[in-house]
C-alpha positions in Angstrom: 34.8 5.0 1.8 33.9 8.0 -0.2 35.9 8.6 -3.3 37.1 12.0 -4.4 34.3 12.2 -7.0 31.7 11.5 -4.3 33.2 14.2 -2.1 33.2 16.7 -4.9 29.6 15.9 -5.9 28.5 16.1 -2.2 30.3 19.4 -1.8 28.7 20.8 -4.9 25.2 19.7 -3.8 25.7 21.3 -0.4 27.0 24.5 -2.0 24.0 24.7 -4.3 21.6 24.0 -1.5 23.2 26.7 0.7 23.1 29.2 -2.2 19.4 28.5 -2.8 18.6 28.6 0.9 20.4 32.0 1.3 18.7 33.4 -1.8 15.2 32.3 -0.7 15.7 33.5 2.9 16.8 37.0 1.7 14.0 37.0 -0.8 11.3 36.1 1.7 12.5 37.5 5.0 14.7 40.5 4.2 13.4 42.0 0.9 9.9 43.0 2.3 11.7 45.5 4.6 13.7 47.1 1.8 12.3 50.0 -0.1 10.6 49.1 -3.5 12.8 51.3 -5.5 16.1 49.9 -4.2 18.4 48.3 -6.7 18.5 45.0 -4.9 14.9 44.3 -6.0 16.2 43.8 -9.5 18.0 40.6 -8.4 14.9 38.9 -7.2 11.7 37.6 -8.8 8.4 39.1 -7.8 7.2 38.1 -4.4 4.3 35.8 -5.5 6.9 33.4 -6.9 8.1 32.9 -3.4 4.8 31.0 -2.7 4.1 29.7 -6.2 7.5 28.0 -6.8 7.6 25.9 -3.6 3.9 24.9 -4.2 4.6 23.8 -7.8 7.8 22.0 -6.7 5.9 20.3 -3.9 3.1 19.1 -6.2 5.7 17.8 -8.7 7.6 15.9 -5.9 4.4 14.4 -4.5 3.4 13.3 -8.0 6.8 11.7 -8.6 6.5 9.9 -5.3 3.0 8.7 -6.2 4.1 7.5 -9.6 7.1 5.7 -8.1 4.9 3.9 -5.5 2.4 3.0 -8.2 5.0 1.5 -10.4 6.4 -0.6 -7.6 2.9 -1.8 -6.6 2.0 -2.8 -10.2 5.4 -4.6 -10.6 4.9 -6.4 -7.3 1.4 -7.5 -8.3 2.6 -8.7 -11.7 5.3 -10.7 -10.0 2.9 -12.3 -7.5 0.5 -13.2 -10.4 3.4 -14.8 -12.4 4.5 -16.7 -9.3 1.0 -17.9 -8.6 0.4 -19.3 -12.2 3.8 -21.1 -12.1 
């Protein structure tokens, strides 16, 4: 069963994810149709960040997954060698 802390953390993560999704959706899908001199543009980063940020985050995520898999493989090989010499 989920404790109260687990539910609060889960609700917080969902809220942050929903906020980021809404911001990004407005930024990418709505803002191009709003005039450049409108005040709403001051709340958003320049448009090229809409492509650059996901690309950078994706590369970092893939690198982290690669490092994780590499560490697991190295540890598994070391364990097999230690078992073989015993």
